Structures are given as C-alpha cells and as structure tokens.
C-alpha positions in Angstrom: -5.8 8.1 13.5 -2.8 5.8 13.8 -4.3 3.0 11.7 -4.6 3.8 8.0 -6.8 1.7 5.7 -5.3 1.1 2.3 -8.3 -0.7 0.8 -8.4 1.8 -2.1 -4.8 1.0 -3.0 -5.4 -2.8 -3.0 -8.6 -2.3 -5.1 -6.6 -0.3 -7.7 -3.8 -2.9 -7.7 -6.4 -5.7 -8.4 -8.3 -3.5 -10.8 -11.5 -4.2 -8.8 -14.4 -1.9 -8.0 -15.9 -1.5 -4.6 -19.2 -2.8 -5.9 -17.5 -6.0 -7.2 -15.7 -6.5 -3.9 -19.0 -6.0 -2.1 -20.6 -8.8 -4.1 -17.7 -11.2 -3.5 -17.4 -10.5 0.2 -21.1 -10.0 1.0 -20.7 -6.6 2.6 -22.7 -3.5 1.5 -21.0 -0.9 -0.6 -21.7 1.6 2.1 -19.9 -0.3 4.7 -16.9 -0.9 2.4 -16.8 2.8 1.6 -16.8 3.6 5.3 -13.9 1.3 5.8 -12.1 2.6 2.7 -12.4 6.2 4.0 -10.9 5.1 7.4 -14.1 6.1 9.2 -14.8 2.6 10.5 -14.2 2.1 14.3 -13.8 -1.6 14.0 -13.6 -4.5 11.6 -14.4 -8.2 12.2 -11.7 -10.7 11.6 -14.1 -12.6 9.4 -14.7 -9.5 7.3 -10.9 -8.8 7.0 -10.4 -12.5 6.1 -13.0 -12.3 3.3 -11.5 -9.1 1.9 -8.0 -10.5 1.9 -9.2 -13.7 0.2 -11.1 -11.7 -2.5 -8.1 -9.4 -3.1 -5.5 -12.1 -2.7 -3.5 -10.1 -0.1 -2.5 -10.0 3.6 -4.1 -8.0 6.3 -1.0 -5.8 6.4 -1.6 -4.8 2.8 -4.9 -3.3 3.9 -4.2 -2.0 7.4 -1.1 0.0 8.3 0.0 1.5 11.6 1.3 5.1 11.2 3.0 6.8 14.1 1.1 10.0 15.1 3.6 12.9 15.0 1.6 14.8 17.6 2.0 12.0 20.3 
C-alpha cells in the first residue's frame, strides 16, 4: 500500500496508549488498531481531525505517502 499510517509512532512520541486515545477521540480500540495496522480502507476527516487534536499533530504526521517500488 502506498499510504503508510504512522499512528503508532505518534502514540509513542506522545506516550499515549491506544486505549487512552480511544477514550479521548470516541473511537473503539478495535477501529484504532485497524487504522494503526494500516488495514483500514478509509478514514473520515472528522476522525482524522479528532486524532490530530488529541495527539497535537498534523495529518501528515499520521499519514505518509510512500512510493511503491513495484509500480
């Protein structure tokens, strides 16, 4: 996949657990884990906004485009 999710990196930088972020953002731990593992097919802007607000970061800190070497 060309889009890499760096949610685990931001959580580590902020010393926050997925469970804590889940409570703050109002999203289930399961859904955050799916996102964290880059298995999500989509993310709502409102969800991304809430995650960024909770982690005090920008969307580009969480989502990264990586060129696919096989393309």
